[in-house]
VOLUM-92981 format. One record per residue: residue number from 1; x, z, y of N, C-alpha, C in turn. Coordinates in Angstrom, 1 decimal, always signed. Layout:
N
+------+--------+--------+--------+--------+--------+--------+--------+--------+--------+
! roke !    nxx !    nzz !    nyy !   caxx !   cazz !   cayy !    cxx !    czz !    cyy !
+------+--------+--------+--------+--------+--------+--------+--------+--------+--------+
!  NUM !      X !      Z !      Y !      X !      Z !      Y !      X !      Z !      Y !
...
+------+--------+--------+--------+--------+--------+--------+--------+--------+--------+
***
This chain:
182
+------+--------+--------+--------+--------+--------+--------+--------+--------+--------+
! roke !    nxx !    nzz !    nyy !   caxx !   cazz !   cayy !    cxx !    czz !    cyy !
+------+--------+--------+--------+--------+--------+--------+--------+--------+--------+
!    1 !  -60.4 !  -64.7 !  -19.0 !  -59.5 !  -65.7 !  -18.9 !  -58.2 !  -65.2 !  -18.6 !
!    2 !  -57.4 !  -65.5 !  -19.1 !  -55.8 !  -65.4 !  -19.0 !  -54.9 !  -66.1 !  -18.9 !
!    3 !  -53.5 !  -66.0 !  -17.9 !  -52.5 !  -66.8 !  -18.6 !  -51.3 !  -65.9 !  -18.7 !
!    4 !  -50.4 !  -66.4 !  -19.6 !  -49.7 !  -65.8 !  -20.2 !  -48.7 !  -65.7 !  -19.1 !
!    5 !  -47.7 !  -64.8 !  -18.4 !  -46.5 !  -64.7 !  -17.6 !  -45.2 !  -64.3 !  -18.7 !
!    6 !  -44.4 !  -65.3 !  -18.6 !  -43.5 !  -65.6 !  -20.0 !  -42.3 !  -64.5 !  -19.3 !
!    7 !  -41.8 !  -64.6 !  -17.8 !  -40.3 !  -64.5 !  -17.4 !  -40.4 !  -62.8 !  -16.9 !
!    8 !  -40.6 !  -61.9 !  -17.6 !  -40.8 !  -60.5 !  -17.3 !  -39.7 !  -59.6 !  -16.6 !
!    9 !  -38.4 !  -60.9 !  -16.3 !  -37.4 !  -60.1 !  -15.5 !  -38.0 !  -60.2 !  -14.2 !
!   10 !  -38.4 !  -61.2 !  -13.7 !  -38.7 !  -61.0 !  -12.6 !  -39.3 !  -59.8 !  -11.7 !
!   11 !  -40.0 !  -59.1 !  -12.8 !  -40.8 !  -58.2 !  -12.3 !  -39.8 !  -57.1 !  -12.4 !
!   12 !  -38.6 !  -57.0 !  -12.6 !  -37.4 !  -56.1 !  -12.7 !  -36.3 !  -56.5 !  -12.1 !
!   13 !  -36.6 !  -57.6 !  -11.2 !  -35.3 !  -58.4 !  -10.7 !  -34.9 !  -57.5 !   -9.0 !
!   14 !  -35.7 !  -56.6 !   -8.5 !  -35.8 !  -56.0 !   -7.2 !  -35.6 !  -54.3 !   -7.5 !
!   15 !  -35.4 !  -53.8 !   -9.1 !  -34.9 !  -52.5 !   -8.9 !  -33.6 !  -52.4 !   -8.8 !
!   16 !  -33.2 !  -50.8 !   -8.6 !  -31.8 !  -50.6 !   -8.4 !  -31.2 !  -50.8 !   -9.7 !
!   17 !  -29.7 !  -51.4 !   -9.6 !  -28.6 !  -51.9 !  -10.9 !  -28.9 !  -50.8 !  -11.9 !
!   18 !  -29.2 !  -49.4 !  -11.6 !  -29.3 !  -48.3 !  -12.7 !  -30.3 !  -47.9 !  -13.5 !
!   19 !  -31.4 !  -48.5 !  -12.4 !  -32.7 !  -48.5 !  -13.6 !  -32.6 !  -49.7 !  -14.4 !
!   20 !  -32.6 !  -51.1 !  -13.9 !  -32.2 !  -51.8 !  -14.7 !  -31.2 !  -52.2 !  -15.9 !
!   21 !  -30.3 !  -51.2 !  -15.6 !  -29.5 !  -51.2 !  -16.9 !  -30.3 !  -50.0 !  -17.8 !
!   22 !  -30.8 !  -49.3 !  -17.8 !  -31.5 !  -48.3 !  -18.6 !  -33.0 !  -48.9 !  -19.3 !
!   23 !  -33.3 !  -50.0 !  -18.4 !  -34.6 !  -50.8 !  -19.0 !  -33.6 !  -51.7 !  -20.1 !
!   24 !  -32.6 !  -52.3 !  -19.9 !  -32.2 !  -53.5 !  -20.5 !  -32.7 !  -53.3 !  -22.5 !
!   25 !  -32.5 !  -52.4 !  -22.5 !  -32.5 !  -52.3 !  -24.2 !  -34.3 !  -52.5 !  -24.5 !
!   26 !  -34.8 !  -52.3 !  -23.3 !  -36.7 !  -52.7 !  -23.7 !  -36.7 !  -54.0 !  -23.3 !
!   27 !  -37.5 !  -54.2 !  -24.1 !  -37.9 !  -55.8 !  -24.4 !  -39.3 !  -56.0 !  -24.1 !
!   28 !  -39.7 !  -56.5 !  -23.2 !  -41.5 !  -56.1 !  -22.6 !  -42.1 !  -57.4 !  -23.5 !
!   29 !  -43.4 !  -56.9 !  -24.3 !  -44.2 !  -57.7 !  -25.0 !  -44.8 !  -58.6 !  -24.0 !
!   30 !  -45.8 !  -59.1 !  -24.5 !  -46.6 !  -60.2 !  -23.5 !  -47.3 !  -59.7 !  -22.4 !
!   31 !  -47.0 !  -60.2 !  -21.3 !  -48.1 !  -59.5 !  -20.3 !  -48.9 !  -60.6 !  -19.7 !
!   32 !  -50.1 !  -60.2 !  -19.5 !  -51.4 !  -60.8 !  -19.2 !  -51.9 !  -60.6 !  -17.9 !
!   33 !  -52.0 !  -61.7 !  -17.1 !  -52.8 !  -61.4 !  -15.9 !  -53.7 !  -62.5 !  -16.1 !
!   34 !  -55.1 !  -61.9 !  -15.1 !  -56.1 !  -62.9 !  -14.6 !  -55.3 !  -64.1 !  -13.7 !
!   35 !  -55.3 !  -65.1 !  -13.9 !  -54.9 !  -66.1 !  -13.1 !  -55.2 !  -67.8 !  -13.1 !
!   36 !  -55.1 !  -68.5 !  -12.7 !  -55.2 !  -70.3 !  -12.9 !  -53.8 !  -70.8 !  -12.8 !
!   37 !  -52.8 !  -70.1 !  -12.6 !  -51.5 !  -70.7 !  -12.9 !  -51.6 !  -70.9 !  -14.1 !
!   38 !  -50.7 !  -72.4 !  -14.1 !  -50.5 !  -72.8 !  -15.9 !  -49.2 !  -72.5 !  -16.0 !
!   39 !  -48.9 !  -72.3 !  -17.3 !  -47.8 !  -71.8 !  -17.6 !  -46.8 !  -73.0 !  -18.0 !
!   40 !  -45.6 !  -72.5 !  -18.1 !  -44.2 !  -73.6 !  -18.1 !  -44.0 !  -73.4 !  -19.5 !
!   41 !  -44.1 !  -74.4 !  -20.0 !  -43.4 !  -74.8 !  -21.3 !  -42.0 !  -74.6 !  -21.8 !
!   42 !  -40.9 !  -74.7 !  -20.3 !  -39.4 !  -74.0 !  -20.7 !  -39.4 !  -72.8 !  -20.9 !
!   43 !  -40.8 !  -71.9 !  -20.3 !  -40.0 !  -70.9 !  -19.9 !  -41.1 !  -69.7 !  -21.0 !
!   44 !  -42.0 !  -70.4 !  -21.7 !  -42.8 !  -69.5 !  -22.8 !  -42.7 !  -69.9 !  -24.3 !
!   45 !  -42.5 !  -68.9 !  -25.2 !  -42.1 !  -68.9 !  -26.2 !  -43.4 !  -69.1 !  -26.8 !
!   46 !  -43.3 !  -70.3 !  -28.2 !  -44.4 !  -70.3 !  -28.9 !  -44.4 !  -69.5 !  -29.9 !
!   47 !  -43.4 !  -68.9 !  -30.2 !  -43.4 !  -67.9 !  -31.9 !  -43.5 !  -66.3 !  -30.9 !
!   48 !  -44.3 !  -66.1 !  -30.3 !  -44.7 !  -64.9 !  -29.6 !  -45.5 !  -64.4 !  -30.4 !
!   49 !  -45.5 !  -62.9 !  -30.4 !  -46.6 !  -61.9 !  -31.2 !  -48.2 !  -62.2 !  -30.5 !
!   50 !  -49.5 !  -61.9 !  -31.3 !  -50.5 !  -61.9 !  -30.8 !  -50.8 !  -61.1 !  -30.1 !
!   51 !  -51.7 !  -61.2 !  -28.7 !  -51.9 !  -60.2 !  -28.3 !  -53.1 !  -59.0 !  -28.7 !
!   52 !  -53.1 !  -58.0 !  -28.5 !  -53.6 !  -56.6 !  -29.2 !  -55.1 !  -57.4 !  -29.3 !
!   53 !  -55.5 !  -56.9 !  -30.3 !  -57.3 !  -57.3 !  -30.5 !  -58.1 !  -56.7 !  -29.5 !
!   54 !  -58.6 !  -57.9 !  -28.3 !  -59.5 !  -57.6 !  -27.4 !  -60.8 !  -57.7 !  -28.1 !
!   55 !  -61.8 !  -56.6 !  -28.1 !  -63.3 !  -56.5 !  -28.6 !  -64.1 !  -57.8 !  -28.0 !
!   56 !  -64.4 !  -58.8 !  -29.0 !  -65.5 !  -59.8 !  -28.4 !  -64.7 !  -60.9 !  -27.8 !
!   57 !  -63.4 !  -60.9 !  -28.0 !  -62.4 !  -62.2 !  -27.7 !  -61.8 !  -62.7 !  -28.9 !
!   58 !  -61.1 !  -64.1 !  -28.8 !  -60.4 !  -64.7 !  -29.6 !  -59.4 !  -65.4 !  -28.9 !
!   59 !  -58.4 !  -64.9 !  -29.2 !  -57.1 !  -65.6 !  -28.7 !  -56.8 !  -67.0 !  -29.1 !
!   60 !  -56.6 !  -67.7 !  -28.4 !  -56.7 !  -69.4 !  -28.6 !  -55.4 !  -70.0 !  -28.2 !
!   61 !  -53.9 !  -70.8 !  -28.9 !  -52.9 !  -71.2 !  -28.2 !  -53.2 !  -72.7 !  -28.3 !
!   62 !  -53.4 !  -73.4 !  -27.3 !  -53.6 !  -74.7 !  -26.8 !  -52.0 !  -75.5 !  -26.4 !
!   63 !  -51.8 !  -76.4 !  -27.6 !  -50.6 !  -77.0 !  -27.3 !  -50.7 !  -78.7 !  -26.8 !
!   64 !  -50.9 !  -79.1 !  -25.6 !  -50.8 !  -80.6 !  -25.1 !  -50.0 !  -81.6 !  -25.7 !
!   65 !  -50.5 !  -82.5 !  -25.4 !  -49.7 !  -83.7 !  -26.5 !  -48.1 !  -84.0 !  -25.7 !
!   66 !  -48.0 !  -83.8 !  -24.6 !  -46.8 !  -83.5 !  -23.5 !  -45.7 !  -81.9 !  -24.2 !
!   67 !  -46.3 !  -81.2 !  -24.9 !  -45.6 !  -80.0 !  -25.4 !  -45.9 !  -78.4 !  -24.9 !
!   68 !  -47.0 !  -78.8 !  -23.6 !  -47.0 !  -77.8 !  -22.6 !  -48.1 !  -76.8 !  -23.1 !
!   69 !  -47.6 !  -75.2 !  -23.2 !  -48.5 !  -74.7 !  -24.7 !  -49.8 !  -73.7 !  -23.4 !
!   70 !  -51.0 !  -73.9 !  -23.2 !  -51.8 !  -72.8 !  -22.8 !  -52.3 !  -71.7 !  -23.6 !
!   71 !  -52.4 !  -70.4 !  -23.1 !  -53.3 !  -69.4 !  -24.2 !  -54.2 !  -69.0 !  -23.3 !
!   72 !  -55.4 !  -68.5 !  -23.8 !  -56.4 !  -68.4 !  -23.6 !  -57.0 !  -67.4 !  -24.6 !
!   73 !  -57.7 !  -66.3 !  -23.5 !  -58.8 !  -66.0 !  -24.3 !  -60.2 !  -66.4 !  -24.4 !
!   74 !  -61.4 !  -66.8 !  -25.4 !  -62.6 !  -67.2 !  -25.3 !  -63.4 !  -65.9 !  -25.9 !
!   75 !  -64.5 !  -66.1 !  -25.7 !  -65.8 !  -65.1 !  -26.3 !  -66.0 !  -65.4 !  -27.4 !
!   76 !  -66.1 !  -64.5 !  -28.3 !  -66.3 !  -64.6 !  -30.0 !  -67.7 !  -65.1 !  -29.9 !
!   77 !  -67.7 !  -66.0 !  -30.9 !  -68.9 !  -66.8 !  -31.1 !  -69.3 !  -68.0 !  -30.5 !
!   78 !  -68.2 !  -68.4 !  -29.4 !  -68.3 !  -69.6 !  -28.8 !  -68.0 !  -70.6 !  -29.4 !
!   79 !  -68.3 !  -72.0 !  -28.7 !  -67.6 !  -73.2 !  -29.4 !  -66.4 !  -73.3 !  -29.2 !
!   80 !  -65.9 !  -73.6 !  -30.0 !  -64.2 !  -73.9 !  -29.6 !  -64.3 !  -75.3 !  -28.7 !
!   81 !  -64.9 !  -76.4 !  -29.0 !  -64.8 !  -77.5 !  -28.3 !  -65.5 !  -77.2 !  -26.9 !
!   82 !  -66.9 !  -76.5 !  -26.5 !  -67.2 !  -76.0 !  -25.7 !  -66.6 !  -75.3 !  -24.9 !
!   83 !  -65.9 !  -74.1 !  -25.0 !  -64.9 !  -73.1 !  -24.9 !  -63.7 !  -73.9 !  -23.8 !
!   84 !  -63.1 !  -74.9 !  -24.7 !  -61.9 !  -75.9 !  -24.2 !  -62.9 !  -76.7 !  -23.2 !
!   85 !  -63.4 !  -76.9 !  -23.1 !  -64.0 !  -78.3 !  -22.3 !  -64.6 !  -77.4 !  -21.0 !
!   86 !  -65.3 !  -76.7 !  -21.3 !  -65.6 !  -75.9 !  -20.0 !  -65.1 !  -74.8 !  -19.4 !
!   87 !  -63.3 !  -74.6 !  -19.8 !  -62.6 !  -74.1 !  -19.0 !  -62.1 !  -74.8 !  -17.8 !
!   88 !  -62.3 !  -74.3 !  -16.5 !  -62.0 !  -75.2 !  -15.4 !  -60.3 !  -74.8 !  -15.2 !
!   89 !  -59.8 !  -74.1 !  -16.0 !  -58.7 !  -73.3 !  -15.4 !  -57.7 !  -74.6 !  -16.4 !
!   90 !  -58.1 !  -75.0 !  -17.5 !  -57.1 !  -75.7 !  -18.0 !  -57.1 !  -77.2 !  -18.0 !
!   91 !  -55.8 !  -77.9 !  -17.7 !  -55.9 !  -78.9 !  -17.2 !  -55.8 !  -80.5 !  -18.3 !
!   92 !  -56.9 !  -80.3 !  -19.4 !  -57.0 !  -80.8 !  -20.4 !  -58.5 !  -81.6 !  -20.3 !
!   93 !  -58.5 !  -82.6 !  -21.1 !  -59.8 !  -83.1 !  -21.2 !  -59.9 !  -83.3 !  -22.7 !
!   94 !  -61.2 !  -82.7 !  -23.5 !  -61.8 !  -82.4 !  -24.5 !  -62.8 !  -82.5 !  -24.2 !
!   95 !  -63.7 !  -84.1 !  -23.8 !  -64.7 !  -84.8 !  -24.0 !  -66.0 !  -84.0 !  -24.3 !
!   96 !  -66.1 !  -84.2 !  -25.5 !  -67.1 !  -84.2 !  -26.5 !  -68.1 !  -84.7 !  -26.5 !
!   97 !  -67.7 !  -86.2 !  -26.5 !  -68.9 !  -87.5 !  -25.8 !  -70.1 !  -87.1 !  -26.9 !
!   98 !  -70.1 !  -86.4 !  -28.2 !  -71.6 !  -86.5 !  -28.8 !  -72.5 !  -85.1 !  -28.6 !
!   99 !  -71.6 !  -84.5 !  -28.1 !  -71.9 !  -82.9 !  -27.3 !  -72.3 !  -81.9 !  -29.0 !
!  100 !  -71.5 !  -81.9 !  -29.4 !  -71.3 !  -81.6 !  -31.0 !  -71.8 !  -81.8 !  -32.5 !
!  101 !  -72.1 !  -83.1 !  -32.3 !  -73.0 !  -83.4 !  -33.1 !  -71.7 !  -84.6 !  -34.3 !
!  102 !  -70.7 !  -84.0 !  -34.7 !  -69.4 !  -84.6 !  -35.2 !  -69.8 !  -86.1 !  -35.2 !
!  103 !  -70.0 !  -86.8 !  -34.1 !  -69.9 !  -88.4 !  -34.4 !  -69.2 !  -89.5 !  -33.8 !
!  104 !  -68.2 !  -88.3 !  -32.8 !  -67.6 !  -89.4 !  -31.9 !  -65.9 !  -89.1 !  -32.0 !
!  105 !  -65.5 !  -87.8 !  -32.5 !  -63.9 !  -87.4 !  -32.3 !  -63.1 !  -87.2 !  -31.0 !
!  106 !  -63.8 !  -87.6 !  -30.1 !  -63.2 !  -86.9 !  -28.7 !  -63.2 !  -85.6 !  -28.8 !
!  107 !  -63.2 !  -84.6 !  -29.6 !  -63.0 !  -83.2 !  -29.7 !  -61.6 !  -83.3 !  -30.3 !
!  108 !  -61.2 !  -83.8 !  -31.2 !  -60.3 !  -84.0 !  -32.3 !  -59.2 !  -83.0 !  -31.8 !
!  109 !  -58.8 !  -81.8 !  -32.6 !  -57.8 !  -81.3 !  -32.3 !  -56.9 !  -80.9 !  -33.9 !
!  110 !  -55.4 !  -81.0 !  -33.7 !  -54.9 !  -80.8 !  -35.2 !  -54.4 !  -79.2 !  -35.1 !
!  111 !  -54.8 !  -78.5 !  -36.0 !  -54.6 !  -77.3 !  -36.4 !  -52.8 !  -77.0 !  -36.4 !
!  112 !  -52.2 !  -76.2 !  -35.8 !  -50.6 !  -76.1 !  -36.0 !  -49.9 !  -75.6 !  -37.4 !
!  113 !  -50.8 !  -75.3 !  -38.3 !  -50.0 !  -75.1 !  -39.7 !  -51.1 !  -75.2 !  -40.7 !
!  114 !  -50.7 !  -75.1 !  -42.1 !  -51.6 !  -75.3 !  -42.9 !  -52.2 !  -74.0 !  -43.4 !
!  115 !  -51.4 !  -73.0 !  -43.0 !  -52.4 !  -71.6 !  -43.0 !  -53.7 !  -71.3 !  -42.2 !
!  116 !  -53.4 !  -72.2 !  -41.1 !  -54.4 !  -72.2 !  -39.9 !  -55.7 !  -73.3 !  -40.7 !
!  117 !  -55.1 !  -74.5 !  -41.4 !  -56.0 !  -75.2 !  -41.8 !  -57.0 !  -74.7 !  -43.0 !
!  118 !  -56.2 !  -73.6 !  -43.8 !  -57.0 !  -73.1 !  -44.9 !  -57.7 !  -71.9 !  -44.5 !
!  119 !  -57.4 !  -71.6 !  -43.4 !  -58.2 !  -70.4 !  -42.5 !  -59.7 !  -70.6 !  -42.2 !
!  120 !  -59.3 !  -71.9 !  -41.4 !  -60.5 !  -72.8 !  -40.6 !  -61.6 !  -73.5 !  -41.9 !
!  121 !  -60.6 !  -73.8 !  -42.7 !  -61.8 !  -74.7 !  -44.0 !  -62.4 !  -73.6 !  -44.9 !
!  122 !  -61.9 !  -72.3 !  -45.1 !  -62.5 !  -71.3 !  -45.9 !  -63.7 !  -70.6 !  -44.9 !
!  123 !  -63.5 !  -70.6 !  -43.5 !  -64.5 !  -70.2 !  -42.6 !  -65.7 !  -71.2 !  -42.3 !
!  124 !  -65.5 !  -72.1 !  -42.1 !  -66.3 !  -73.4 !  -41.7 !  -65.9 !  -74.7 !  -42.6 !
!  125 !  -66.5 !  -74.9 !  -43.9 !  -65.9 !  -76.1 !  -44.8 !  -66.2 !  -77.6 !  -43.7 !
!  126 !  -65.3 !  -78.5 !  -44.4 !  -65.3 !  -79.8 !  -43.3 !  -66.7 !  -80.5 !  -44.1 !
!  127 !  -67.7 !  -80.9 !  -42.9 !  -69.1 !  -81.5 !  -43.5 !  -69.0 !  -82.9 !  -43.5 !
!  128 !  -69.6 !  -84.0 !  -44.9 !  -69.2 !  -85.4 !  -44.6 !  -69.0 !  -86.2 !  -43.7 !
!  129 !  -70.0 !  -85.9 !  -42.7 !  -69.8 !  -86.2 !  -41.0 !  -68.4 !  -86.1 !  -40.4 !
!  130 !  -68.5 !  -84.5 !  -40.3 !  -67.4 !  -84.4 !  -40.0 !  -65.8 !  -85.4 !  -40.7 !
!  131 !  -65.9 !  -85.2 !  -41.7 !  -65.2 !  -86.0 !  -42.2 !  -65.3 !  -87.5 !  -42.2 !
!  132 !  -66.0 !  -88.1 !  -41.9 !  -66.1 !  -89.3 !  -41.9 !  -66.0 !  -89.8 !  -40.4 !
!  133 !  -65.9 !  -89.0 !  -39.5 !  -65.6 !  -89.1 !  -38.0 !  -64.2 !  -88.9 !  -38.1 !
!  134 !  -63.4 !  -87.9 !  -38.8 !  -61.9 !  -87.9 !  -38.6 !  -61.3 !  -89.0 !  -39.4 !
!  135 !  -61.8 !  -89.5 !  -40.3 !  -61.2 !  -90.4 !  -41.1 !  -61.0 !  -91.9 !  -40.2 !
!  136 !  -61.7 !  -91.9 !  -39.0 !  -61.5 !  -92.9 !  -38.3 !  -61.2 !  -92.5 !  -37.0 !
!  137 !  -60.8 !  -91.4 !  -36.6 !  -60.0 !  -90.6 !  -35.8 !  -58.5 !  -91.2 !  -35.7 !
!  138 !  -57.8 !  -91.6 !  -34.5 !  -56.4 !  -92.1 !  -34.3 !  -55.7 !  -90.8 !  -34.6 !
!  139 !  -54.4 !  -91.0 !  -35.3 !  -53.5 !  -89.6 !  -35.6 !  -54.1 !  -88.5 !  -36.4 !
!  140 !  -55.7 !  -88.6 !  -36.7 !  -55.8 !  -87.4 !  -37.7 !  -55.0 !  -87.4 !  -39.2 !
!  141 !  -55.0 !  -86.2 !  -39.3 !  -54.2 !  -85.7 !  -40.2 !  -54.9 !  -84.4 !  -41.3 !
!  142 !  -54.5 !  -84.0 !  -42.4 !  -54.9 !  -83.3 !  -43.4 !  -55.6 !  -81.8 !  -42.1 !
!  143 !  -54.7 !  -81.8 !  -41.2 !  -54.7 !  -80.3 !  -40.5 !  -55.7 !  -80.4 !  -39.5 !
!  144 !  -56.3 !  -81.7 !  -39.4 !  -57.4 !  -81.9 !  -37.8 !  -58.5 !  -81.6 !  -38.5 !
!  145 !  -59.2 !  -81.3 !  -37.4 !  -60.7 !  -80.7 !  -37.3 !  -61.3 !  -81.4 !  -35.8 !
!  146 !  -62.8 !  -81.2 !  -36.1 !  -63.3 !  -81.6 !  -34.8 !  -63.8 !  -80.2 !  -34.1 !
!  147 !  -63.1 !  -79.7 !  -32.8 !  -63.5 !  -78.5 !  -32.3 !  -64.5 !  -78.2 !  -31.9 !
!  148 !  -65.6 !  -79.0 !  -32.1 !  -67.0 !  -78.9 !  -32.2 !  -67.5 !  -78.5 !  -33.5 !
!  149 !  -66.9 !  -78.4 !  -34.6 !  -67.2 !  -77.6 !  -35.6 !  -66.5 !  -76.3 !  -36.0 !
!  150 !  -66.2 !  -75.8 !  -34.9 !  -65.0 !  -74.6 !  -35.4 !  -66.1 !  -73.2 !  -34.0 !
!  151 !  -66.6 !  -72.5 !  -34.8 !  -66.7 !  -71.3 !  -33.9 !  -65.8 !  -70.3 !  -33.8 !
!  152 !  -66.1 !  -69.6 !  -32.5 !  -64.6 !  -69.2 !  -32.5 !  -64.7 !  -67.4 !  -32.9 !
!  153 !  -64.1 !  -66.9 !  -33.8 !  -64.7 !  -65.9 !  -34.9 !  -63.5 !  -65.0 !  -34.9 !
!  154 !  -63.6 !  -63.7 !  -35.0 !  -62.3 !  -62.8 !  -35.6 !  -61.4 !  -63.5 !  -36.4 !
!  155 !  -61.7 !  -64.2 !  -37.4 !  -61.0 !  -64.7 !  -38.3 !  -60.0 !  -65.9 !  -38.0 !
!  156 !  -60.2 !  -66.4 !  -36.7 !  -59.8 !  -67.4 !  -36.0 !  -59.1 !  -66.8 !  -34.9 !
!  157 !  -58.7 !  -65.6 !  -34.5 !  -57.8 !  -64.8 !  -33.3 !  -56.4 !  -65.4 !  -33.9 !
!  158 !  -55.8 !  -65.9 !  -32.8 !  -54.4 !  -66.5 !  -32.8 !  -54.5 !  -67.7 !  -32.9 !
!  159 !  -55.8 !  -68.5 !  -33.1 !  -55.7 !  -69.6 !  -33.3 !  -54.8 !  -70.7 !  -32.7 !
!  160 !  -53.9 !  -71.9 !  -33.7 !  -53.0 !  -72.9 !  -33.0 !  -53.1 !  -74.1 !  -32.8 !
!  161 !  -53.2 !  -74.7 !  -31.7 !  -53.7 !  -75.9 !  -32.1 !  -52.9 !  -77.1 !  -31.1 !
!  162 !  -53.0 !  -78.4 !  -31.4 !  -52.5 !  -79.5 !  -30.6 !  -53.4 !  -80.1 !  -30.3 !
!  163 !  -53.3 !  -80.6 !  -29.1 !  -54.0 !  -81.4 !  -28.9 !  -53.9 !  -83.2 !  -29.1 !
!  164 !  -54.0 !  -84.0 !  -29.7 !  -54.0 !  -85.5 !  -29.8 !  -53.2 !  -86.0 !  -28.4 !
!  165 !  -52.3 !  -87.0 !  -28.8 !  -52.2 !  -88.0 !  -27.5 !  -53.0 !  -88.7 !  -27.0 !
!  166 !  -54.2 !  -89.2 !  -27.9 !  -55.1 !  -90.0 !  -27.5 !  -56.6 !  -89.5 !  -28.5 !
!  167 !  -57.4 !  -89.6 !  -27.6 !  -59.1 !  -89.8 !  -28.8 !  -59.5 !  -90.9 !  -28.2 !
!  168 !  -60.1 !  -91.7 !  -29.3 !  -61.2 !  -92.5 !  -29.3 !  -62.6 !  -91.9 !  -30.1 !
!  169 !  -63.5 !  -92.6 !  -28.9 !  -65.0 !  -92.4 !  -29.6 !  -65.7 !  -93.2 !  -30.2 !
!  170 !  -65.2 !  -93.0 !  -31.7 !  -65.5 !  -93.5 !  -32.9 !  -66.8 !  -94.3 !  -33.1 !
!  171 !  -67.9 !  -93.9 !  -32.4 !  -69.2 !  -94.4 !  -32.1 !  -69.0 !  -95.8 !  -32.1 !
!  172 !  -68.2 !  -96.4 !  -31.3 !  -68.1 !  -97.5 !  -30.5 !  -67.3 !  -98.6 !  -31.3 !
!  173 !  -66.3 !  -98.1 !  -32.3 !  -65.7 !  -98.8 !  -33.4 !  -66.3 !  -99.7 !  -34.2 !
!  174 !  -66.0 ! -100.7 !  -34.3 !  -66.9 ! -101.6 !  -35.4 !  -66.7 ! -101.4 !  -36.8 !
!  175 !  -66.8 ! -101.1 !  -38.1 !  -67.1 ! -100.9 !  -39.1 !  -67.4 ! -102.3 !  -39.8 !
!  176 !  -66.3 ! -102.4 !  -40.8 !  -66.7 ! -103.6 !  -41.4 !  -68.1 ! -103.9 !  -41.9 !
!  177 !  -68.8 ! -105.0 !  -42.2 !  -70.4 ! -104.7 !  -42.7 !  -70.2 ! -105.6 !  -44.0 !
!  178 !  -71.0 ! -104.8 !  -45.1 !  -70.7 ! -105.2 !  -46.1 !  -72.0 ! -106.4 !  -46.6 !
!  179 !  -71.5 ! -107.2 !  -47.1 !  -72.3 ! -108.8 !  -47.3 !  -73.6 ! -108.1 !  -48.5 !
!  180 !  -74.9 ! -108.4 !  -47.8 !  -75.7 ! -108.6 !  -48.6 !  -76.0 ! -109.6 !  -49.7 !
!  181 !  -75.4 ! -110.4 !  -49.3 !  -75.1 ! -111.4 !  -51.0 !  -74.5 ! -111.4 !  -51.7 !
!  182 !  -74.9 ! -111.1 !  -53.4 !  -74.1 ! -111.3 !  -54.5 !  -73.5 ! -112.5 !  -54.8 !
+------+--------+--------+--------+--------+--------+--------+--------+--------+--------+
***
């Protein structure tokens, strides 16, 4: 696991002026450190480049409903819902109440771009049960997916998702009953 540190200038602030001046044209790329500290939304850029490919890992950028972005590396082959739910350093709640059976919508995520939506659809087509669940999920859009139906594979490296403001366990929603009478 890693947390992105965005203020590279902190590392150079104690260097002598001549060294800092010599380094001024050098713009550091992303720095990654193993930590449990949360990144600050005000200091992190959401348009930064992807980290270099790490064998067996998939980079995921998670933006909460209040705008804070977290960047994580998860194991390739892991289920996205389980990776987020089991990440103790991530202060968000993705309950996955139905344990990945695509029945509850509590793991609803929104892919940040149409390109990610197309890529996810190409890799993991939306099943009828997932679509039924998303049809009843609050705030669902064409870019919505159930994270329990996405496996982290190389094709999803750099995936960017938004967490919705609220989720509802749609298993407990009442649906209109059809009359048996004709």
